[in-house]
ZADO-145706 format. One record per atom (N, C-alpha, C, O, CB): x, y, z; atom name; residue number from 1. Coordinates in steps of 0.02 Angstrom, whole numbers, plus 50000, padded with zeros to 5 digits. Glycine has a CB too. Example, Ala and Ser with C-alpha at 12.3 -4.5 7.8 and 13.67 -1.06 7.14 Angstrom:
BEGIN
[r [50660 49716 50390] 'N' 1],
[r [50615 49775 50390] 'CA' 1],
[r [50660 49835 50390] 'C' 1],
[r [50712 49834 50423] 'O' 1],
[r [50565 49776 50452] 'CB' 1],
[r [50642 49888 50354] 'N' 2],
[r [50684 49947 50357] 'CA' 2],
[r [50645 50002 50394] 'C' 2],
[r [50670 50057 50402] 'O' 2],
[r [50704 49970 50286] 'CB' 2],
***
This chain:
BEGIN
[r [57860 53604 54728] 'N' 1],
[r [57867 53580 54796] 'CA' 1],
[r [57877 53498 54803] 'C' 1],
[r [57830 53458 54809] 'O' 1],
[r [57802 53603 54836] 'CB' 1],
[r [57929 53485 54800] 'N' 2],
[r [57963 53427 54840] 'CA' 2],
[r [57943 53406 54906] 'C' 2],
[r [57945 53437 54959] 'O' 2],
[r [58027 53441 54849] 'CB' 2],
[r [57917 53329 54886] 'N' 3],
[r [57858 53318 54944] 'CA' 3],
[r [57924 53267 54977] 'C' 3],
[r [57976 53251 54948] 'O' 3],
[r [57760 53272 54914] 'CB' 3],
[r [57896 53241 55067] 'N' 4],
[r [57966 53209 55095] 'CA' 4],
[r [57949 53126 55090] 'C' 4],
[r [57889 53114 55085] 'O' 4],
[r [57987 53237 55188] 'CB' 4],
[r [57981 53086 55092] 'N' 5],
[r [57948 53014 55092] 'CA' 5],
[r [57876 52999 55169] 'C' 5],
[r [57828 52961 55172] 'O' 5],
[r [58033 52952 55104] 'CB' 5],
[r [57905 53049 55218] 'N' 6],
[r [57851 53034 55260] 'CA' 6],
[r [57779 53053 55247] 'C' 6],
[r [57735 53010 55246] 'O' 6],
[r [57866 53059 55316] 'CB' 6],
[r [57768 53110 55237] 'N' 7],
[r [57730 53148 55186] 'CA' 7],
[r [57688 53115 55132] 'C' 7],
[r [57629 53126 55122] 'O' 7],
[r [57775 53186 55153] 'CB' 7],
[r [57734 53067 55095] 'N' 8],
[r [57699 53045 55022] 'CA' 8],
[r [57660 52969 55080] 'C' 8],
[r [57601 52952 55084] 'O' 8],
[r [57780 53017 54928] 'CB' 8],
[r [57699 52948 55103] 'N' 9],
[r [57667 52897 55173] 'CA' 9],
[r [57635 52907 55189] 'C' 9],
[r [57606 52857 55209] 'O' 9],
[r [57684 52881 55227] 'CB' 9],
[r [57602 52961 55202] 'N' 10],
[r [57557 52977 55247] 'CA' 10],
[r [57496 52986 55222] 'C' 10],
[r [57445 52980 55256] 'O' 10],
[r [57575 53027 55279] 'CB' 10],
[r [57497 53004 55154] 'N' 11],
[r [57445 53020 55110] 'CA' 11],
[r [57423 52957 55079] 'C' 11],
[r [57363 52949 55068] 'O' 11],
[r [57466 53070 55060] 'CB' 11],
[r [57485 52891 55058] 'N' 12],
[r [57441 52844 55054] 'CA' 12],
[r [57417 52789 55084] 'C' 12],
[r [57387 52741 55060] 'O' 12],
[r [57447 52829 55021] 'CB' 12],
[r [57446 52807 55183] 'N' 13],
[r [57386 52804 55229] 'CA' 13],
[r [57315 52815 55221] 'C' 13],
[r [57268 52775 55215] 'O' 13],
[r [57396 52841 55268] 'CB' 13],
[r [57320 52885 55223] 'N' 14],
[r [57259 52903 55233] 'CA' 14],
[r [57203 52890 55174] 'C' 14],
[r [57143 52883 55185] 'O' 14],
[r [57265 52967 55251] 'CB' 14],
[r [57225 52890 55128] 'N' 15],
[r [57194 52856 55068] 'CA' 15],
[r [57163 52790 55077] 'C' 15],
[r [57108 52781 55050] 'O' 15],
[r [57243 52847 55018] 'CB' 15],
[r [57195 52732 55116] 'N' 16],
[r [57176 52686 55125] 'CA' 16],
[r [57144 52674 55174] 'C' 16],
[r [57111 52622 55177] 'O' 16],
[r [57208 52659 55118] 'CB' 16],
[r [57146 52726 55236] 'N' 17],
[r [57111 52740 55283] 'CA' 17],
[r [57031 52761 55238] 'C' 17],
[r [56984 52722 55235] 'O' 17],
[r [57154 52798 55328] 'CB' 17],
[r [57031 52817 55215] 'N' 18],
[r [56973 52831 55197] 'CA' 18],
[r [56927 52761 55122] 'C' 18],
[r [56881 52772 55082] 'O' 18],
[r [56992 52918 55172] 'CB' 18],
[r [56967 52699 55135] 'N' 19],
[r [56929 52648 55078] 'CA' 19],
[r [56927 52597 55116] 'C' 19],
[r [56931 52542 55090] 'O' 19],
[r [56964 52628 55005] 'CB' 19],
[r [56921 52603 55199] 'N' 20],
[r [56903 52588 55232] 'CA' 20],
[r [56960 52528 55298] 'C' 20],
[r [56938 52503 55349] 'O' 20],
[r [56850 52575 55192] 'CB' 20],
[r [57025 52521 55274] 'N' 21],
[r [57094 52508 55330] 'CA' 21],
[r [57095 52520 55374] 'C' 21],
[r [57101 52580 55381] 'O' 21],
[r [57146 52529 55328] 'CB' 21],
[r [57093 52496 55415] 'N' 22],
[r [57124 52505 55488] 'CA' 22],
[r [57163 52520 55504] 'C' 22],
[r [57203 52482 55530] 'O' 22],
[r [57131 52474 55520] 'CB' 22],
[r [57174 52582 55497] 'N' 23],
[r [57261 52618 55529] 'CA' 23],
[r [57277 52578 55622] 'C' 23],
[r [57237 52567 55668] 'O' 23],
[r [57249 52749 55542] 'CB' 23],
[r [57358 52566 55615] 'N' 24],
[r [57380 52561 55692] 'CA' 24],
[r [57379 52633 55709] 'C' 24],
[r [57357 52677 55673] 'O' 24],
[r [57459 52524 55709] 'CB' 24],
[r [57408 52640 55777] 'N' 25],
[r [57409 52684 55827] 'CA' 25],
[r [57473 52726 55786] 'C' 25],
[r [57460 52783 55767] 'O' 25],
[r [57422 52648 55911] 'CB' 25],
[r [57529 52704 55775] 'N' 26],
[r [57577 52714 55740] 'CA' 26],
[r [57546 52766 55668] 'C' 26],
[r [57556 52825 55655] 'O' 26],
[r [57608 52639 55726] 'CB' 26],
[r [57510 52715 55636] 'N' 27],
[r [57503 52727 55570] 'CA' 27],
[r [57442 52812 55569] 'C' 27],
[r [57425 52854 55528] 'O' 27],
[r [57468 52641 55532] 'CB' 27],
[r [57435 52804 55603] 'N' 28],
[r [57379 52868 55612] 'CA' 28],
[r [57400 52915 55652] 'C' 28],
[r [57359 52961 55652] 'O' 28],
[r [57310 52851 55641] 'CB' 28],
[r [57453 52928 55692] 'N' 29],
[r [57488 52977 55721] 'CA' 29],
[r [57552 53004 55659] 'C' 29],
[r [57590 53051 55668] 'O' 29],
[r [57518 52945 55796] 'CB' 29],
[r [57549 52965 55605] 'N' 30],
[r [57595 52999 55563] 'CA' 30],
[r [57546 53006 55498] 'C' 30],
[r [57569 53009 55441] 'O' 30],
[r [57671 52956 55550] 'CB' 30],
[r [57491 53007 55509] 'N' 31],
[r [57436 53051 55434] 'CA' 31],
[r [57424 53096 55492] 'C' 31],
[r [57445 53152 55475] 'O' 31],
[r [57342 53004 55383] 'CB' 31],
[r [57401 53097 55552] 'N' 32],
[r [57385 53164 55587] 'CA' 32],
[r [57442 53203 55575] 'C' 32],
[r [57432 53248 55534] 'O' 32],
[r [57371 53159 55666] 'CB' 32],
[r [57514 53200 55603] 'N' 33],
[r [57566 53235 55592] 'CA' 33],
[r [57578 53271 55537] 'C' 33],
[r [57606 53326 55539] 'O' 33],
[r [57608 53203 55598] 'CB' 33],
[r [57551 53236 55468] 'N' 34],
[r [57580 53297 55407] 'CA' 34],
[r [57505 53281 55370] 'C' 34],
[r [57513 53272 55309] 'O' 34],
[r [57674 53275 55345] 'CB' 34],
[r [57464 53278 55382] 'N' 35],
[r [57391 53278 55341] 'CA' 35],
[r [57333 53311 55400] 'C' 35],
[r [57293 53354 55381] 'O' 35],
[r [57366 53182 55314] 'CB' 35],
[r [57334 53291 55453] 'N' 36],
[r [57287 53309 55482] 'CA' 36],
[r [57251 53395 55487] 'C' 36],
[r [57293 53429 55516] 'O' 36],
[r [57308 53283 55535] 'CB' 36],
[r [57202 53430 55472] 'N' 37],
[r [57203 53512 55467] 'CA' 37],
[r [57124 53494 55490] 'C' 37],
[r [57087 53452 55466] 'O' 37],
[r [57225 53565 55377] 'CB' 37],
[r [57110 53549 55556] 'N' 38],
[r [57036 53546 55560] 'CA' 38],
[r [56988 53555 55534] 'C' 38],
[r [56929 53542 55545] 'O' 38],
[r [57019 53563 55587] 'CB' 38],
[r [57024 53589 55485] 'N' 39],
[r [56963 53645 55425] 'CA' 39],
[r [56923 53596 55394] 'C' 39],
[r [56866 53612 55378] 'O' 39],
[r [57004 53698 55347] 'CB' 39],
[r [56946 53530 55380] 'N' 40],
[r [56932 53484 55340] 'CA' 40],
[r [56905 53458 55360] 'C' 40],
[r [56881 53424 55315] 'O' 40],
[r [56961 53455 55317] 'CB' 40],
[r [56874 53436 55428] 'N' 41],
[r [56852 53391 55490] 'CA' 41],
[r [56866 53326 55433] 'C' 41],
[r [56824 53300 55397] 'O' 41],
[r [56754 53405 55532] 'CB' 41],
[r [56967 53304 55441] 'N' 42],
[r [56972 53216 55401] 'CA' 42],
[r [56952 53174 55446] 'C' 42],
[r [56979 53181 55501] 'O' 42],
[r [57050 53181 55377] 'CB' 42],
[r [56907 53128 55440] 'N' 43],
[r [56862 53086 55483] 'CA' 43],
[r [56911 53029 55447] 'C' 43],
[r [56928 53029 55388] 'O' 43],
[r [56763 53087 55473] 'CB' 43],
[r [56936 52963 55515] 'N' 44],
[r [56975 52903 55483] 'CA' 44],
[r [56966 52854 55530] 'C' 44],
[r [56975 52861 55590] 'O' 44],
[r [57053 52914 55470] 'CB' 44],
[r [56937 52774 55483] 'N' 45],
[r [56930 52751 55510] 'CA' 45],
[r [56982 52698 55542] 'C' 45],
[r [57013 52657 55508] 'O' 45],
[r [56890 52748 55491] 'CB' 45],
[r [56986 52707 55615] 'N' 46],
[r [57026 52666 55646] 'CA' 46],
[r [56999 52619 55706] 'C' 46],
[r [56942 52636 55722] 'O' 46],
[r [57075 52707 55666] 'CB' 46],
[r [57015 52581 55733] 'N' 47],
[r [56986 52545 55810] 'CA' 47],
[r [56996 52603 55885] 'C' 47],
[r [57050 52623 55908] 'O' 47],
[r [57047 52460 55829] 'CB' 47],
[r [56929 52618 55911] 'N' 48],
[r [56908 52653 55934] 'CA' 48],
[r [56954 52636 56001] 'C' 48],
[r [56953 52580 56026] 'O' 48],
[r [56839 52652 55926] 'CB' 48],
[r [56996 52691 56028] 'N' 49],
[r [57051 52687 56083] 'CA' 49],
[r [57002 52676 56153] 'C' 49],
[r [57032 52676 56207] 'O' 49],
[r [57105 52767 56086] 'CB' 49],
[r [56914 52664 56154] 'N' 50],
[r [56886 52694 56220] 'CA' 50],
[r [56852 52599 56201] 'C' 50],
[r [56862 52556 56245] 'O' 50],
[r [56820 52795 56224] 'CB' 50],
[r [56820 52582 56142] 'N' 51],
[r [56808 52515 56154] 'CA' 51],
[r [56832 52464 56090] 'C' 51],
[r [56829 52403 56095] 'O' 51],
[r [56730 52510 56171] 'CB' 51],
[r [56856 52497 56029] 'N' 52],
[r [56900 52434 56009] 'CA' 52],
[r [56856 52428 55956] 'C' 52],
[r [56863 52377 55922] 'O' 52],
[r [56912 52363 56063] 'CB' 52],
[r [56789 52486 55933] 'N' 53],
[r [56751 52477 55884] 'CA' 53],
[r [56790 52499 55839] 'C' 53],
[r [56846 52519 55856] 'O' 53],
[r [56690 52502 55887] 'CB' 53],
[r [56769 52502 55761] 'N' 54],
[r [56762 52524 55708] 'CA' 54],
[r [56742 52561 55698] 'C' 54],
[r [56747 52577 55639] 'O' 54],
[r [56749 52504 55682] 'CB' 54],
[r [56687 52622 55761] 'N' 55],
[r [56691 52694 55747] 'CA' 55],
[r [56739 52732 55689] 'C' 55],
[r [56790 52708 55665] 'O' 55],
[r [56711 52719 55809] 'CB' 55],
[r [56707 52803 55670] 'N' 56],
[r [56756 52858 55629] 'CA' 56],
[r [56776 52888 55706] 'C' 56],
[r [56738 52904 55752] 'O' 56],
[r [56709 52927 55559] 'CB' 56],
[r [56829 52888 55704] 'N' 57],
[r [56902 52913 55755] 'CA' 57],
[r [56886 52982 55722] 'C' 57],
[r [56875 52981 55661] 'O' 57],
[r [57002 52871 55738] 'CB' 57],
[r [56884 53032 55748] 'N' 58],
[r [56902 53092 55728] 'CA' 58],
[r [56987 53133 55790] 'C' 58],
[r [57006 53097 55835] 'O' 58],
[r [56813 53138 55734] 'CB' 58],
[r [57019 53193 55782] 'N' 59],
[r [57066 53173 55798] 'CA' 59],
[r [57076 53179 55873] 'C' 59],
[r [57078 53234 55901] 'O' 59],
[r [57106 53199 55760] 'CB' 59],
[r [57083 53122 55906] 'N' 60],
[r [57098 53112 55983] 'CA' 60],
[r [57023 53114 56028] 'C' 60],
[r [57025 53124 56089] 'O' 60],
[r [57155 53181 56010] 'CB' 60],
[r [56947 53102 55986] 'N' 61],
[r [56894 53104 56011] 'CA' 61],
[r [56864 53040 55992] 'C' 61],
[r [56868 53015 55936] 'O' 61],
[r [56863 53160 55996] 'CB' 61],
[r [56833 53015 56042] 'N' 62],
[r [56815 52950 56067] 'CA' 62],
[r [56767 52923 56003] 'C' 62],
[r [56710 52936 56023] 'O' 62],
[r [56774 52956 56146] 'CB' 62],
[r [56762 52895 55946] 'N' 63],
[r [56742 52860 55913] 'CA' 63],
[r [56643 52851 55913] 'C' 63],
[r [56611 52840 55964] 'O' 63],
[r [56787 52808 55932] 'CB' 63],
[r [56612 52857 55843] 'N' 64],
[r [56556 52896 55854] 'CA' 64],
[r [56499 52834 55871] 'C' 64],
[r [56442 52847 55892] 'O' 64],
[r [56539 52947 55783] 'CB' 64],
[r [56525 52759 55858] 'N' 65],
[r [56503 52692 55892] 'CA' 65],
[r [56503 52705 55972] 'C' 65],
[r [56475 52664 56008] 'O' 65],
[r [56558 52625 55872] 'CB' 65],
[r [56534 52762 56001] 'N' 66],
[r [56527 52731 56075] 'CA' 66],
[r [56527 52824 56121] 'C' 66],
[r [56503 52855 56168] 'O' 66],
[r [56620 52660 56101] 'CB' 66],
[r [56557 52828 56080] 'N' 67],
[r [56559 52937 56125] 'CA' 67],
[r [56592 52933 56159] 'C' 67],
[r [56599 52982 56195] 'O' 67],
[r [56496 52985 56175] 'CB' 67],
[r [56636 52875 56174] 'N' 68],
[r [56674 52877 56240] 'CA' 68],
[r [56657 52847 56295] 'C' 68],
[r [56689 52851 56347] 'O' 68],
[r [56680 52930 56261] 'CB' 68],
[r [56592 52805 56285] 'N' 69],
[r [56582 52790 56347] 'CA' 69],
[r [56603 52726 56350] 'C' 69],
[r [56605 52706 56408] 'O' 69],
[r [56520 52800 56371] 'CB' 69],
[r [56619 52687 56308] 'N' 70],
[r [56657 52611 56321] 'CA' 70],
[r [56590 52574 56292] 'C' 70],
[r [56603 52517 56272] 'O' 70],
[r [56683 52584 56419] 'CB' 70],
[r [56548 52586 56288] 'N' 71],
[r [56488 52561 56284] 'CA' 71],
[r [56434 52574 56200] 'C' 71],
[r [56396 52623 56197] 'O' 71],
[r [56459 52596 56353] 'CB' 71],
[r [56440 52532 56148] 'N' 72],
[r [56428 52543 56075] 'CA' 72],
[r [56340 52567 56097] 'C' 72],
[r [56298 52545 56135] 'O' 72],
[r [56445 52460 56014] 'CB' 72],
[r [56342 52616 56055] 'N' 73],
[r [56252 52653 56052] 'CA' 73],
[r [56213 52623 56008] 'C' 73],
[r [56231 52619 55949] 'O' 73],
[r [56242 52736 56026] 'CB' 73],
[r [56144 52594 56035] 'N' 74],
[r [56085 52563 55990] 'CA' 74],
[r [56080 52578 55929] 'C' 74],
[r [56076 52540 55881] 'O' 74],
[r [56025 52576 56009] 'CB' 74],
[r [56078 52647 55929] 'N' 75],
[r [56036 52680 55875] 'CA' 75],
[r [56038 52709 55822] 'C' 75],
[r [55986 52728 55795] 'O' 75],
[r [56013 52711 55888] 'CB' 75],
***
């Protein structure tokens, strides 16, 4: 199977994200477009769109740091 250049780039971005590199919103969209599979529950560390924290962001859900409230949890 021949891979498209976008798919190869998305895989590389996902590998960087797994290593802890924060992705931009456009990079995250590319990864989700080519690699996101709800069955694998791919968690990618990015800056949360609600609180700006470095929590784990699942597909368009708030990060684990704030749970969508915008306030960082203390637990």
